C-alpha positions as a Python dict, from the first residue, in 0.01 Angstrom:
ca = {
    (1, 'M'): (0, 0, 0),
    (2, 'K'): (-283, 164, -186),
    (3, 'L'): (-187, 457, -420),
    (4, 'T'): (-397, 704, -220),
    (5, 'N'): (-210, 600, 91),
    (6, 'L'): (111, 605, -68),
    (7, 'L'): (63, 975, -191),
    (8, 'S'): (-20, 1090, 154),
    (9, 'F'): (241, 898, 308),
    (10, 'N'): (467, 1119, 535),
    (11, 'P'): (794, 958, 632),
    (12, 'F'): (865, 1203, 881),
    (13, 'P'): (680, 1175, 1213),
    (14, 'K'): (524, 1497, 1357),
    (15, 'T'): (798, 1501, 1632),
    (16, 'A'): (1063, 1543, 1386),
    (17, 'T'): (1233, 1872, 1275),
    (18, 'P'): (959, 2137, 1210),
    (19, 'Q'): (856, 2180, 861),
    (20, 'P'): (1070, 2466, 679),
    (21, 'N'): (934, 2804, 609),
    (22, 'Y'): (926, 2783, 236),
    (23, 'W'): (915, 3164, 197),
    (24, 'Q'): (1244, 3182, 398),
    (25, 'L'): (1387, 2901, 182),
    (26, 'W'): (1302, 3098, -150),
    (27, 'K'): (1469, 3410, 4),
    (28, 'V'): (1782, 3200, 28),
    (29, 'A'): (1730, 3026, -312),
    (30, 'K'): (1667, 3343, -505),
    (31, 'P'): (2002, 3500, -467),
    (32, 'F'): (2155, 3170, -499),
    (33, 'F'): (2024, 3116, -856),
    (34, 'A'): (2103, 3481, -943),
    (35, 'M'): (2464, 3406, -869),
    (36, 'L'): (2432, 3098, -1075),
    (37, 'A'): (2281, 3306, -1367),
    (38, 'G'): (2614, 3537, -1353),
    (39, 'D'): (2527, 3824, -1121),
    (40, 'E'): (2886, 3882, -972),
    (41, 'S'): (2775, 4176, -764),
    (42, 'L'): (2747, 4190, -391),
    (43, 'K'): (2386, 4218, -405),
    (44, 'P'): (2296, 3835, -405),
    (45, 'V'): (2544, 3771, -146),
    (46, 'E'): (2403, 4035, 96),
    (47, 'E'): (2049, 3910, 23),
    (48, 'M'): (2155, 3552, 108),
    (49, 'A'): (2346, 3641, 420),
    (50, 'T'): (2039, 3850, 554),
    (51, 'A'): (1802, 3533, 450),
    (52, 'L'): (2026, 3296, 643),
    (53, 'T'): (2000, 3489, 956),
    (54, 'Q'): (1654, 3357, 997),
    (55, 'M'): (1760, 2979, 942),
    (56, 'P'): (1860, 2740, 1213),
    (57, 'A'): (2209, 2701, 1098),
    (58, 'S'): (2305, 3048, 1175),
    (59, 'E'): (2243, 2980, 1562),
    (60, 'L'): (2483, 2690, 1526),
    (61, 'V'): (2754, 2959, 1433),
    (62, 'V'): (2676, 3151, 1748),
    (63, 'K'): (2697, 2836, 1956),
    (64, 'H'): (3008, 2710, 1817),
    (65, 'L'): (3195, 3038, 1850),
    (66, 'Q'): (3088, 3085, 2210),
    (67, 'N'): (3290, 2787, 2312),
    (68, 'N'): (3587, 3031, 2267),
    (69, 'H'): (3613, 3262, 2560),
    (70, 'A'): (3767, 3553, 2359),
    (71, 'A'): (3492, 3521, 2095),
    (72, 'L'): (3230, 3474, 2344),
    (73, 'A'): (3358, 3803, 2501),
    (74, 'M'): (3342, 3995, 2168),
    (75, 'I'): (2978, 3851, 2109),
    (76, 'R'): (2854, 3978, 2444),
    (77, 'Q'): (3039, 4317, 2379),
    (78, 'R'): (2897, 4344, 2021),
    (79, 'Y'): (3249, 4475, 1943),
    (80, 'I'): (3277, 4654, 1608),
    (81, 'A'): (3582, 4840, 1538),
    (82, 'K'): (3565, 5208, 1417),
    (83, 'P'): (3558, 5246, 1036),
    (84, 'H'): (3912, 5165, 889),
    (85, 'N'): (4112, 5487, 805),
    (86, 'L'): (4329, 5366, 525),
    (87, 'D'): (4538, 5690, 493),
    (88, 'K'): (4618, 5647, 875),
    (89, 'L'): (4693, 5272, 844),
    (90, 'L'): (4948, 5348, 565),
    (91, 'Q'): (5163, 5536, 820),
    (92, 'Y'): (5229, 5196, 991),
    (93, 'P'): (5580, 5050, 916),
    (94, 'E'): (5595, 4839, 605),
    (95, 'G'): (5523, 4486, 671),
    (96, 'S'): (5275, 4548, 936),
    (97, 'L'): (4914, 4432, 903),
    (98, 'G'): (4787, 4798, 900),
    (99, 'H'): (5021, 4917, 630),
    (100, 'I'): (4962, 4589, 403),
    (101, 'Y'): (4593, 4606, 453),
    (102, 'A'): (4553, 4963, 366),
    (103, 'S'): (4788, 4925, 65),
    (104, 'T'): (4580, 4636, -61),
    (105, 'M'): (4236, 4788, 2),
    (106, 'K'): (4337, 5106, -201),
    (107, 'A'): (4496, 4937, -470),
    (108, 'K'): (4171, 4741, -536),
    (109, 'G'): (3959, 5011, -454),
    (110, 'F'): (3779, 4820, -182),
    (111, 'S'): (3608, 4951, 134),
    (112, 'A'): (3538, 4719, 430),
    (113, 'E'): (3224, 4950, 525),
    (114, 'D'): (3073, 4804, 199),
    (115, 'L'): (3039, 4451, 380),
    (116, 'Y'): (2886, 4543, 707),
    (117, 'T'): (2752, 4899, 756),
    (118, 'T'): (2411, 4799, 618),
    (119, 'V'): (2381, 4511, 852),
    (120, 'N'): (2111, 4586, 1128),
    (121, 'I'): (2277, 4443, 1441),
    (122, 'D'): (1992, 4334, 1658),
    (123, 'S'): (2104, 3968, 1765),
    (124, 'D'): (2418, 3752, 1814),
    (125, 'V'): (2338, 3637, 1446),
    (126, 'T'): (2341, 3970, 1281),
    (127, 'Y'): (2626, 4081, 1501),
    (128, 'L'): (2840, 3800, 1368),
    (129, 'N'): (2745, 3897, 998),
    (130, 'A'): (2854, 4246, 1063),
    (131, 'R'): (3188, 4153, 1215),
    (132, 'I'): (3282, 3892, 969),
    (133, 'G'): (3194, 4124, 697),
    (134, 'Q'): (3402, 4400, 861),
    (135, 'T'): (3710, 4187, 878),
    (136, 'H'): (3659, 3991, 555),
    (137, 'D'): (3933, 4142, 376),
    (138, 'I'): (4173, 4109, 678),
    (139, 'W'): (4109, 3749, 665),
    (140, 'H'): (4205, 3740, 297),
    (141, 'I'): (4542, 3919, 384),
    (142, 'I'): (4624, 3696, 692),
    (143, 'T'): (4563, 3341, 502),
    (144, 'G'): (4706, 3465, 159),
    (145, 'F'): (4376, 3378, -37),
    (146, 'D'): (4352, 3652, -305),
    (147, 'T'): (4018, 3803, -438),
    (148, 'S'): (3993, 3584, -724),
    (149, 'D'): (3710, 3336, -771),
    (150, 'L'): (3932, 3069, -659),
    (151, 'G'): (4067, 3269, -362),
    (152, 'E'): (3736, 3376, -248),
    (153, 'I'): (3591, 3011, -245),
    (154, 'G'): (3933, 2899, -65),
    (155, 'L'): (3866, 3151, 210),
    (156, 'Q'): (3506, 3036, 222),
    (157, 'A'): (3626, 2686, 296),
    (158, 'F'): (3859, 2828, 564),
    (159, 'Y'): (3580, 3008, 726),
    (160, 'L'): (3379, 2672, 725),
    (161, 'A'): (3660, 2473, 889),
    (162, 'Q'): (3664, 2737, 1149),
    (163, 'F'): (3289, 2775, 1207),
    (164, 'P'): (2978, 2628, 1061),
    (165, 'D'): (2898, 2927, 853),
    (166, 'P'): (2598, 2865, 637),
    (167, 'L'): (2697, 3152, 394),
    (168, 'A'): (3012, 2979, 327),
    (169, 'T'): (2852, 2655, 257),
    (170, 'M'): (2588, 2819, 19),
    (171, 'L'): (2879, 3004, -171),
    (172, 'I'): (3083, 2684, -207),
    (173, 'A'): (2779, 2478, -316),
    (174, 'N'): (2722, 2755, -567),
    (175, 'S'): (3061, 2749, -696),
    (176, 'L'): (3072, 2384, -746),
    (177, 'I'): (2736, 2382, -920),
    (178, 'G'): (2847, 2661, -1144),
    (179, 'V'): (3173, 2527, -1243),
    (180, 'T'): (3037, 2166, -1289),
    (181, 'L'): (2782, 2285, -1524),
    (182, 'L'): (2937, 2576, -1713),
    (183, 'T'): (3331, 2531, -1681),
    (184, 'P'): (3404, 2179, -1581),
    (185, 'E'): (3774, 2203, -1695),
    (186, 'E'): (3819, 2430, -1395),
    (187, 'L'): (3681, 2183, -1130),
    (188, 'P'): (4027, 2021, -1015),
    (189, 'E'): (4164, 2380, -925),
    (190, 'L'): (3847, 2468, -742),
    (191, 'L'): (3850, 2150, -543),
    (192, 'K'): (4222, 2218, -445),
    (193, 'A'): (4142, 2548, -338),
    (194, 'I'): (3842, 2428, -116),
    (195, 'A'): (4071, 2133, 24),
    (196, 'K'): (4352, 2385, 94),
    (197, 'G'): (4109, 2638, 277),
    (198, 'W'): (3967, 2355, 487),
    (199, 'E'): (4312, 2217, 585),
    (200, 'M'): (4419, 2572, 665),
    (201, 'G'): (4119, 2659, 876),
    (202, 'S'): (4129, 2334, 1056),
    (203, 'K'): (4491, 2397, 1190),
    (204, 'A'): (4476, 2749, 1263),
    (205, 'K'): (4366, 2927, 1586),
    (206, 'P'): (4028, 3110, 1590),
    (207, 'L'): (4054, 3409, 1379),
    (208, 'F'): (3710, 3546, 1474),
    (209, 'A'): (3848, 3586, 1825),
    (210, 'Q'): (4125, 3840, 1737),
    (211, 'K'): (4075, 4214, 1739),
    (212, 'W'): (4307, 4298, 1445),
    (213, 'E'): (4243, 4669, 1480),
    (214, 'E'): (4412, 4696, 1816),
    (215, 'N'): (4730, 4564, 1676),
    (216, 'W'): (4751, 4709, 1322),
    (217, 'E'): (5126, 4772, 1393),
    (218, 'K'): (5215, 4392, 1433),
    (219, 'P'): (5395, 4250, 1157),
    (220, 'L'): (5181, 4021, 924),
    (221, 'T'): (5426, 3740, 949),
    (222, 'E'): (5394, 3762, 1341),
    (223, 'W'): (5035, 3746, 1312),
    (224, 'Q'): (5035, 3434, 1095),
    (225, 'T'): (5292, 3248, 1316),
    (226, 'E'): (5071, 3324, 1633),
    (227, 'L'): (4768, 3196, 1452),
    (228, 'N'): (4959, 2885, 1295),
    (229, 'I'): (4884, 2994, 936),
    (230, 'Q'): (5104, 2908, 641),
    (231, 'P'): (4965, 3159, 390),
    (232, 'V'): (4853, 3018, 42),
    (233, 'A'): (4959, 3130, -292),
    (234, 'L'): (4693, 3074, -543),
}
């Protein structure tokens, strides 16, 4: 083959997957590299999540969750609970999901509203982003994964086992690259967290399908038993 022909050779036929939108890829890559460079704020995560809504991978999440009747009903309803009133939730019995959630959020100074109120819900994909953001810290409590770097990635692996979440994939990949290049001695523990999250998520019932806010009074241990979750301790 002549050099000129080799340089112009395209191994992918015209009927293959359409050429990617390189501007859209850059909008995913930019926050990805910002995180690798040390930005630990929520901003790059939010930017990446928003950019990923325009990628084909996000539609796969919708299709996957629609196979579950309860999740499908939530998607059709666009179910978003009212903002979590932590002071009111503290009135639930100790050991209940509501009390434990409120205590944890107050102790850490977290607010669920920071993770979803900026999402413009105009599609099934953006709805999923909003609902996953609203319940992110509930998933932490249900699974036992803390909010350390390892705990966050462990939870992302749990997400990925439950549905093909592109944001979880990107965050796990970012963590693997960062640790490999900067703190390689931490790689074994990171891999353990990823493996544990994947194992737990594969065994658990679908967490997305749960309307946690309608059963705040239910004991945390009862939730975990019903959902087939043995909480982790990292």
